[in-house]
C-alpha positions as CSV (number, residue, x, y, z in Angstrom):
1,V,-11.0,-3.8,6.2
2,C,-8.1,-4.6,3.8
3,K,-4.4,-4.2,4.5
4,V,-2.3,-3.5,1.5
5,S,0.7,-5.7,2.4
6,G,2.8,-8.6,1.1
7,I,2.7,-7.5,-2.5
8,V,6.4,-7.0,-3.1
9,A,7.4,-10.2,-1.3
10,R,6.0,-12.2,-4.2
11,V,6.5,-9.9,-7.1
12,Q,8.7,-10.9,-10.0
13,T,12.2,-9.4,-10.4
14,G,12.2,-6.1,-12.4
15,W,8.8,-4.9,-11.0
16,T,7.8,-1.3,-11.1
17,A,5.1,0.8,-9.4
18,E,3.0,0.1,-12.6
19,T,3.4,-3.6,-11.9
20,L,1.9,-3.2,-8.5
21,A,-0.7,-0.6,-9.3
22,P,-3.6,-2.9,-10.4
23,T,-3.5,-4.8,-7.1
24,V,-3.3,-1.7,-5.0
25,N,-6.0,0.2,-7.0
26,H,-8.3,-2.8,-6.9
27,C,-8.0,-2.9,-3.1
28,L,-8.6,0.8,-2.8
29,D,-11.5,0.8,-5.3
30,S,-13.2,-2.3,-3.8
31,F,-12.9,-1.4,-0.1
32,G,-13.1,2.4,-0.4
33,P,-10.9,5.1,1.2
34,D,-12.1,4.4,4.8
35,R,-11.4,0.7,4.9
36,V,-7.8,0.2,3.6
37,V,-4.6,0.4,5.5
38,F,-1.0,0.3,4.4
39,G,1.1,-2.6,5.7
40,G,4.9,-2.3,5.4
41,D,5.3,-6.0,5.7
42,W,8.9,-5.6,6.9
43,P,11.0,-7.8,6.9
44,V,9.1,-10.1,4.6
45,C,8.9,-7.3,1.9
46,T,12.7,-7.5,1.6
47,L,12.2,-10.7,-0.4
48,G,11.3,-8.5,-3.3
49,A,12.3,-4.9,-2.3
50,S,13.6,-2.7,0.4
51,Y,11.0,-1.2,2.7
52,A,11.9,2.2,1.1
53,E,11.3,0.9,-2.4
54,W,7.9,-0.5,-1.4
55,A,6.8,2.7,0.3
56,R,8.1,4.8,-2.6
57,A,6.2,2.6,-5.1
58,L,3.0,2.8,-3.1
59,R,3.3,6.6,-2.8
60,Q,3.7,6.8,-6.6
61,I,0.7,4.6,-7.2
62,I,-1.6,6.7,-5.0
63,S,-0.1,10.1,-6.0
64,A,-3.1,11.0,-8.1
65,R,-5.6,10.3,-5.4
66,P,-6.8,13.1,-3.1
67,D,-4.5,14.0,-0.2
68,E,-7.2,13.0,2.3
69,E,-7.4,9.5,0.8
70,Q,-3.6,9.2,0.9
71,R,-3.5,10.2,4.6
72,K,-6.2,7.7,5.4
73,L,-4.3,4.9,3.7
74,L,-0.9,5.7,5.1
75,A,-1.9,6.6,8.7
76,D,-5.4,7.7,9.6
77,N,-7.3,4.5,9.0
78,A,-4.8,2.4,10.9
79,A,-4.9,4.8,13.9
80,R,-8.7,4.6,13.9
81,I,-9.1,0.9,13.3
82,Y,-6.3,-0.2,15.7
83,K,-7.2,2.6,18.2
84,V,-3.7,3.9,18.5
């Protein structure tokens, strides 16, 4: 399992969703839609962005993926893996 987290804490100033997309897409493509979870990384993410900016960028990056894959990344996989 891979958690997509910690990306914006170390990104350079002036980043965009396109800056983050290669990392996010590599994780999703390598691990597959059933083995990746979103990690908000708050408060550490605030070193590079607000939580809202990070979440908005991630949603933009995954927007072309099927709705089911988006749900898995954002909630379903974590619920299944962490048994919550």
